[in-house]
KOLPARO-565880 format. One record per residue (C-alpha): residue in three letters; x, y, z. Coordinates in steps of 0.2 Angstrom, whole numbers, plus 5000, padded with zeros to 4 digits. Layout:
% KOLPARO-565880
('ala', (X, Y, Z)) ...
***
This chain:
% KOLPARO-565880
('met', (6179, 4592, 5025)) ('ile', (6195, 4589, 5012)) ('leu', (6193, 4583, 4995)) ('his', (6203, 4569, 4989)) ('cys', (6207, 4559, 4974)) ('val', (6217, 4543, 4975)) ('gly', (6221, 4532, 4960)) ('leu', (6232, 4526, 4946)) ('his', (6235, 4527, 4927)) ('tyr', (6243, 4522, 4911)) ('arg', (6260, 4533, 4919)) ('thr', (6259, 4525, 4936)) ('ala', (6251, 4507, 4934)) ('pro', (6257, 4493, 4921)) ('ile', (6240, 4486, 4912)) ('arg', (6243, 4470, 4924)) ('val', (6240, 4483, 4937)) ('arg', (6227, 4490, 4931)) ('glu', (6216, 4477, 4922)) ('val', (6212, 4470, 4940)) ('val', (6210, 4487, 4947)) ('ala', (6198, 4492, 4934)) ('leu', (6180, 4492, 4938)) ('asp', (6164, 4488, 4930)) ('asp', (6147, 4496, 4931)) ('glu', (6143, 4483, 4943)) ('gly', (6159, 4487, 4954)) ('lys', (6157, 4506, 4954)) ('arg', (6139, 4505, 4959)) ('gln', (6143, 4491, 4974)) ('leu', (6156, 4505, 4978)) ('leu', (6147, 4520, 4977)) ('ala', (6132, 4510, 4988)) ('arg', (6144, 4508, 5002)) ('cys', (6149, 4526, 5004)) ('gly', (6134, 4538, 4997)) ('arg', (6132, 4553, 5008)) ('ser', (6124, 4549, 5026)) ('pro', (6127, 4558, 5044)) ('ala', (6130, 4539, 5052)) ('leu', (6144, 4538, 5042)) ('gly', (6160, 4542, 5055)) ('ala', (6178, 4549, 5052)) ('gly', (6188, 4543, 5040)) ('gln', (6171, 4539, 5031)) ('ala', (6167, 4545, 5012)) ('glu', (6154, 4558, 5014)) ('glu', (6154, 4558, 4997)) ('leu', (6159, 4550, 4982)) ('thr', (6162, 4546, 4963)) ('val', (6171, 4533, 4953)) ('leu', (6180, 4535, 4937)) ('ser', (6186, 4520, 4930)) ('thr', (6191, 4519, 4913)) ('cys', (6203, 4511, 4901)) ('his', (6217, 4521, 4907)) ('arg', (6213, 4526, 4925)) ('ala', (6205, 4522, 4940)) ('glu', (6201, 4536, 4951)) ('leu', (6191, 4540, 4965)) ('tyr', (6187, 4557, 4971)) ('ala', (6179, 4560, 4988)) ('leu', (6175, 4572, 5003)) ('leu', (6184, 4565, 5019)) ('ala', (6182, 4572, 5036)) ('thr', (6202, 4565, 5035)) ('asp', (6219, 4572, 5030)) ('ser', (6222, 4555, 5027)) ('pro', (6217, 4545, 5011)) ('asp', (6217, 4527, 5020)) ('pro', (6200, 4525, 5019)) ('leu', (6201, 4527, 4997)) ('arg', (6215, 4515, 4996)) ('thr', (6207, 4503, 5006)) ('met', (6192, 4503, 4995)) ('leu', (6199, 4501, 4980)) ('ser', (6211, 4485, 4987)) ('glu', (6194, 4479, 4994)) ('ser', (6183, 4482, 4976)) ('ser', (6199, 4474, 4965)) ('gly', (6203, 4463, 4979)) ('leu', (6221, 4466, 4975)) ('asp', (6235, 4469, 4990)) ('glu', (6235, 4485, 4997)) ('ser', (6255, 4484, 4997)) ('val', (6255, 4479, 4979)) ('met', (6242, 4493, 4974)) ('ala', (6252, 4507, 4983)) ('pro', (6269, 4510, 4974)) ('his', (6255, 4513, 4958)) ('leu', (6243, 4524, 4968)) ('tyr', (6243, 4545, 4967)) ('his', (6235, 4555, 4981)) ('leu', (6230, 4575, 4976)) ('lys', (6220, 4584, 4990)) ('ala', (6207, 4601, 4988)) ('val', (6212, 4610, 4973)) ('asp', (6227, 4598, 4966)) ('ala', (6215, 4585, 4968)) ('ala', (6202, 4597, 4959)) ('arg', (6215, 4603, 4946)) ('his', (6220, 4586, 4941)) ('leu', (6200, 4583, 4938)) ('leu', (6199, 4598, 4926)) ('arg', (6215, 4591, 4917)) ('val', (6207, 4575, 4915)) ('ala', (6192, 4581, 4908)) ('ala', (6200, 4592, 4897)) ('gly', (6209, 4576, 4888)) ('leu', (6226, 4585, 4894)) ('asp', (6230, 4570, 4906)) ('ser', (6224, 4556, 4892)) ('leu', (6235, 4543, 4883)) ('val', (6229, 4550, 4868)) ('val', (6230, 4570, 4869)) ('gly', (6213, 4576, 4867)) ('glu', (6205, 4561, 4863)) ('pro', (6184, 4564, 4865)) ('gln', (6177, 4549, 4874)) ('ile', (6185, 4555, 4891)) ('leu', (6173, 4569, 4893)) ('gly', (6160, 4557, 4892)) ('gln', (6166, 4545, 4904)) ('val', (6169, 4559, 4918)) ('ala', (6151, 4565, 4913)) ('gln', (6144, 4547, 4917)) ('ala', (6153, 4544, 4932)) ('his', (6146, 4559, 4939)) ('leu', (6128, 4554, 4933)) ('leu', (6129, 4538, 4941)) ('ala', (6137, 4545, 4957)) ('arg', (6121, 4557, 4957)) ('gln', (6109, 4543, 4954)) ('leu', (6116, 4532, 4968)) ('gly', (6116, 4547, 4982)) ('ala', (6134, 4546, 4983)) ('ala', (6139, 4562, 4975)) ('gly', (6131, 4577, 4984)) ('pro', (6134, 4598, 4983)) ('val', (6153, 4596, 4982)) ('leu', (6157, 4585, 4968)) ('thr', (6142, 4589, 4960)) ('arg', (6149, 4607, 4960)) ('leu', (6165, 4601, 4956)) ('phe', (6161, 4589, 4941)) ('gln', (6151, 4600, 4934)) ('thr', (6166, 4612, 4932)) ('ala', (6177, 4602, 4927)) ('ile', (6162, 4596, 4913)) ('his', (6162, 4614, 4908)) ('ala', (6179, 4613, 4907)) ('gly', (6182, 4600, 4894)) ('lys', (6166, 4608, 4884)) ('arg', (6178, 4625, 4882)) ('ala', (6192, 4617, 4879)) ('arg', (6185, 4607, 4863)) ('ala', (6175, 4624, 4859)) ('glu', (6188, 4637, 4861)) ('thr', (6205, 4626, 4857)) ('thr', (6208, 4612, 4842)) ('ile', (6214, 4601, 4855)) ('ser', (6201, 4588, 4850)) ('his', (6200, 4594, 4829)) ('asn', (6204, 4576, 4820)) ('pro', (6203, 4566, 4836)) ('ala', (6218, 4552, 4836)) ('thr', (6207, 4539, 4848)) ('val', (6216, 4523, 4855)) ('ser', (6203, 4515, 4841)) ('ser', (6210, 4525, 4826)) ('leu', (6228, 4522, 4833)) ('ala', (6224, 4504, 4835)) ('val', (6221, 4506, 4817)) ('ala', (6235, 4514, 4811)) ('leu', (6246, 4503, 4820)) ('ala', (6239, 4489, 4810)) ('ala', (6240, 4499, 4796)) ('arg', (6260, 4500, 4797)) ('glu', (6261, 4480, 4802)) ('val', (6254, 4473, 4787)) ('gly', (6257, 4486, 4774)) ('ser', (6243, 4487, 4765)) ('leu', (6227, 4488, 4777)) ('ala', (6213, 4489, 4762)) ('ala', (6216, 4471, 4756)) ('ala', (6218, 4464, 4775)) ('gln', (6204, 4453, 4781)) ('val', (6201, 4462, 4799)) ('leu', (6192, 4454, 4813)) ('val', (6186, 4465, 4824)) ('ile', (6179, 4460, 4842)) ('gly', (6166, 4466, 4854)) ('ala', (6151, 4477, 4849)) ('gly', (6154, 4491, 4860)) ('glu', (6158, 4510, 4858)) ('met', (6177, 4506, 4855)) ('ala', (6174, 4494, 4842)) ('glu', (6162, 4503, 4833)) ('leu', (6177, 4516, 4831)) ('val', (6188, 4504, 4827)) ('val', (6177, 4497, 4812)) ('glu', (6173, 4516, 4807)) ('ser', (6190, 4522, 4805)) ('leu', (6194, 4505, 4796)) ('arg', (6179, 4511, 4785)) ('lys', (6189, 4527, 4782)) ('arg', (6203, 4520, 4778)) ('gln', (6196, 4510, 4763)) ('val', (6195, 4493, 4773)) ('ser', (6185, 4479, 4761)) ('ser', (6185, 4465, 4773)) ('ile', (6178, 4469, 4790)) ('ser', (6170, 4453, 4802)) ('val', (6164, 4456, 4820)) ('ile', (6162, 4445, 4833)) ('asn', (6153, 4447, 4851)) ('arg', (6146, 4435, 4863)) ('thr', (6129, 4444, 4861)) ('glu', (6124, 4439, 4842)) ('ala', (6111, 4454, 4840)) ('arg', (6124, 4467, 4846)) ('ala', (6136, 4461, 4832)) ('gln', (6121, 4461, 4821)) ('glu', (6118, 4477, 4824)) ('leu', (6134, 4484, 4822)) ('ala', (6140, 4476, 4806)) ('ala', (6124, 4481, 4799)) ('arg', (6128, 4502, 4803)) ('trp', (6145, 4499, 4794)) ('his', (6143, 4485, 4780)) ('ala', (6153, 4472, 4791)) ('arg', (6149, 4452, 4791)) ('pro', (6142, 4448, 4808)) ('his', (6147, 4433, 4816)) ('ala', (6140, 4422, 4832)) ('phe', (6155, 4419, 4848)) ('ala', (6155, 4399, 4842)) ('asp', (6162, 4404, 4825)) ('leu', (6177, 4412, 4834)) ('asp', (6187, 4397, 4827)) ('ala', (6182, 4400, 4808)) ('ala', (6185, 4419, 4810)) ('leu', (6201, 4417, 4816)) ('his', (6204, 4406, 4802)) ('gln', (6203, 4418, 4790)) ('ala', (6209, 4436, 4799)) ('asp', (6225, 4444, 4796)) ('ile', (6223, 4455, 4810)) ('val', (6213, 4456, 4825)) ('ile', (6207, 4471, 4836)) ('ser', (6199, 4466, 4852)) ('ser', (6189, 4477, 4863)) ('thr', (6175, 4470, 4873)) ('gly', (6170, 4472, 4892)) ('ser', (6174, 4453, 4898)) ('ala', (6181, 4453, 4915)) ('his', (6194, 4437, 4907)) ('thr', (6202, 4433, 4891)) ('val', (6192, 4428, 4878)) ('val', (6206, 4424, 4865)) ('his', (6218, 4410, 4871)) ('pro', (6234, 4403, 4863)) ('glu', (6225, 4384, 4861)) ('val', (6213, 4396, 4849)) ('val', (6224, 4404, 4840)) ('arg', (6236, 4389, 4837)) ('arg', (6222, 4381, 4828)) ('ala', (6219, 4397, 4817)) ('leu', (6236, 4393, 4812)) ('gln', (6235, 4378, 4805)) ('gly', (6232, 4379, 4786)) ('arg', (6241, 4395, 4781)) ('pro', (6259, 4395, 4782)) ('gly', (6266, 4412, 4781)) ('arg', (6252, 4422, 4786)) ('ser', (6255, 4431, 4801)) ('met', (6244, 4436, 4812)) ('val', (6242, 4455, 4820)) ('phe', (6230, 4456, 4837)) ('ile', (6227, 4473, 4845)) ('asp', (6221, 4470, 4860)) ('ile', (6214, 4490, 4868)) ('ala', (6201, 4479, 4880)) ('leu', (6206, 4483, 4898)) ('pro', (6206, 4468, 4906)) ('arg', (6214, 4464, 4892)) ('asp', (6207, 4450, 4880)) ('val', (6220, 4444, 4871)) ('asp', (6230, 4429, 4883)) ('pro', (6249, 4437, 4885)) ('glu', (6254, 4419, 4881)) ('val', (6248, 4424, 4863)) ('gly', (6261, 4434, 4859)) ('ser', (6273, 4420, 4861)) ('leu', (6267, 4410, 4846)) ('pro', (6277, 4408, 4832)) ('gly', (6268, 4420, 4817)) ('val', (6260, 4432, 4829)) ('arg', (6264, 4448, 4835)) ('leu', (6252, 4455, 4849)) ('tyr', (6249, 4473, 4855)) ('asp', (6241, 4478, 4871)) ('leu', (6237, 4496, 4877)) ('asp', (6255, 4498, 4885)) ('arg', (6265, 4493, 4869)) ('leu', (6253, 4505, 4859)) ('gln', (6256, 4520, 4872)) ('ala', (6274, 4517, 4864)) ('gln', (6264, 4522, 4847)) ('val', (6257, 4539, 4851)) ('ala', (6269, 4551, 4850)) ('asp', (6269, 4553, 4833)) ('ser', (6249, 4557, 4832)) ('ile', (6251, 4572, 4846)) ('asp', (6263, 4583, 4839)) ('leu', (6250, 4597, 4831)) ('arg', (6236, 4594, 4846)) ('ala', (6253, 4598, 4860)) ('arg', (6252, 4613, 4853)) ('gln', (6237, 4618, 4861)) ('val', (6241, 4612, 4878)) ('pro', (6246, 4629, 4885)) ('gln', (6229, 4636, 4878)) ('val', (6221, 4622, 4888)) ('glu', (6231, 4623, 4904)) ('ala', (6227, 4642, 4904)) ('leu', (6206, 4640, 4903)) ('val', (6208, 4626, 4916)) ('glu', (6216, 4637, 4927)) ('glu', (6203, 4649, 4923)) ('glu', (6191, 4637, 4927)) ('leu', (6199, 4633, 4943)) ('ala', (6201, 4649, 4949)) ('gly', (6181, 4649, 4950)) ('ile', (6182, 4637, 4964)) ('ser', (6199, 4636, 4973)) ('ser', (6194, 4645, 4987)) ('trp', (6177, 4637, 4990)) ('leu', (6188, 4621, 4988)) ('asn', (6202, 4627, 5002)) ('gly', (6189, 4631, 5013)) ('leu', (6181, 4615, 5012)) ('ser', (6191, 4611, 5028)) ('leu', (6187, 4625, 5036)) ('thr', (6168, 4622, 5036)) ('pro', (6166, 4608, 5051)) ('ile', (6178, 4618, 5062)) ('leu', (6170, 4634, 5063)) ('ala', (6153, 4626, 5065)) ('ala', (6161, 4618, 5079)) ('val', (6170, 4633, 5086)) ('his', (6153, 4642, 5086)) ('gln', (6144, 4626, 5093)) ('lys', (6156, 4625, 5107)) ('ala', (6155, 4644, 5112)) ('asp', (6134, 4642, 5112)) ('ala', (6136, 4627, 5123)) ('ile', (6148, 4638, 5137)) ('arg', (6135, 4653, 5133)) ('gln', (6120, 4644, 5138)) ('arg', (6129, 4633, 5153)) ('glu', (6135, 4651, 5161)) ('leu', (6119, 4659, 5157)) ('ala', (6108, 4645, 5168)) ('val', (6121, 4647, 5182)) ('leu', (6117, 4668, 5182)) ('leu', (6099, 4663, 5181)) ('arg', (6098, 4653, 5195)) ('arg', (6107, 4665, 5205)) ('leu', (6095, 4679, 5200)) ('pro', (6078, 4670, 5202)) ('ser', (6068, 4687, 5203)) ('leu', (6070, 4692, 5186)) ('glu', (6057, 4694, 5175)) ('glu', (6055, 4686, 5159)) ('arg', (6057, 4700, 5149)) ('glu', (6075, 4705, 5158)) ('val', (6079, 4684, 5155)) ('arg', (6076, 4688, 5136)) ('arg', (6088, 4705, 5138)) ('ile', (6100, 4695, 5144)) ('glu', (6101, 4679, 5135)) ('ala', (6098, 4693, 5119)) ('phe', (6116, 4702, 5124)) ('ser', (6125, 4683, 5128)) ('arg', (6122, 4681, 5110)) ('ala', (6128, 4696, 5103)) ('leu', (6142, 4696, 5115)) ('val', (6147, 4679, 5108)) ('lys', (6146, 4683, 5089)) ('lys', (6155, 4697, 5092)) ('leu', (6170, 4689, 5100)) ('leu', (6169, 4677, 5087)) ('his', (6170, 4689, 5071)) ('glu', (6186, 4693, 5069)) ('pro', (6193, 4675, 5070)) ('thr', (6182, 4667, 5060)) ('met', (6185, 4683, 5048)) ('phe', (6204, 4679, 5050)) ('leu', (6202, 4659, 5046)) ('lys', (6191, 4662, 5032)) ('arg', (6204, 4675, 5025)) ('glu', (6219, 4662, 5028)) ('ser', (6208, 4648, 5019)) ('arg', (6205, 4658, 5005)) ('asn', (6224, 4661, 5003)) ('gly', (6226, 4643, 5001)) ('asp', (6227, 4633, 5016)) ('gly', (6212, 4628, 5022)) ('ala', (6221, 4613, 5032)) ('arg', (6233, 4624, 5041)) ('ser', (6218, 4637, 5046)) ('ala', (6209, 4622, 5052)) ('glu', (6223, 4615, 5062)) ('val', (6227, 4633, 5071)) ('ala', (6207, 4632, 5074)) ('arg', (6207, 4616, 5084)) ('glu', (6222, 4620, 5093)) ('leu', (6216, 4639, 5097)) ('phe', (6197, 4632, 5103)) ('gly', (6201, 4613, 5109)) ('leu', (6190, 4605, 5098)) ('thr', (6202, 4589, 5100)) ('asp', (6188, 4579, 5094)) ('val', (6185, 4586, 5075)) ('gly', (6196, 4582, 5062)) ('met', (6201, 4565, 5072)) ('ala', (6203, 4548, 5067)) ('lys', (6189, 4536, 5077)) ('asp', (6199, 4530, 5091)) ('gly', (6205, 4549, 5095)) ('arg', (6222, 4551, 5087)) ('lys', (6224, 4565, 5073)) ('thr', (6222, 4558, 5056)) ('pro', (6240, 4555, 5048)) ('pro', (6244, 4569, 5033)) ('gly', (6241, 4560, 5017)) ('asp', (6254, 4559, 5006)) ('thr', (6257, 4569, 4990)) ('gln', (6262, 4556, 4977)) 
***
């Protein structure tokens, strides 16, 4: 079996692609339910699978019996409805140790839009928990994700990479402050009542913003969030009036569709000449229709535009990156040999099964020619044949395992396939060898 990672993130795909591919909780469950561990799964299908989908990335980690990432690409395409040809230029594919290193870097905060941001570690843990609950993650992905989570915890405990965290939420607030000059006197509307929205409200309060309104489709959640931070709650039916009062709108809902449309903003702008509005949309999929940004007196920032504001906030954390990279490599060293050997495991099992089948056939022929043998003699001959096969296979097995531990498990598996004539192991369903995956 081979560990694969196929995905896209904020550096490889624009927001218009990411918001289509992003999976909500139900989408993750449907994908995991299709690909849980089962002996009935054929070649090329995911024996184990975990889905990591956040505002900035959508990644599938899977254990496949093939060298090709095509099954995972197809799964992403089918789950999002986005044609593979449109998605392909934005996808990356990593295998074995490279895939593991990537996950460890993600959990440690090294691959985030904001280096060291704290939310990603919890998102990695939640992705693993959901896959375990649905039976999609088995022993391989469990060990991998536990190692990644441990690496993430170490990065935060042993370095200062997450100290004074500059999250996307806090960056959105910082951007708002630069846009309006005096943030403390601004009327701020927060759309949404989830974790990101609460972090926005918290950042606003830390900057002494006194006028904060919270609006959400579920009014009770808006009331709960507003009560915790002494803000004003609104029902979603009051969106027009809330927008009319707002100088700054920061939106972060879990909606699959836009919730702020141009006609609503046009109405909000009426009767307030000379008073502009700033929209900062940190949701994925986007909450604010992109056309809103073309209205007079409106400035609109989404996650892609926010990315351009990140550089100034990460200089201090960047000094911790080499230490965290070393920590990741240290954690990776503990599982690299095991990962390299994954592709060899089914091959070695097939070698021993084939050898034993040959032994049994030849033994049956011998015993038919010697019908007068006593039961005790038959048992001795059978024990001798088992020992002989075991001794003959011992050196080739050890050699292949050593080569695998040296970092080329896939090549060792191919050598074993050719050497022992295992043409049906690690092949596609139609009998062709599976094509090599890319290293995009």
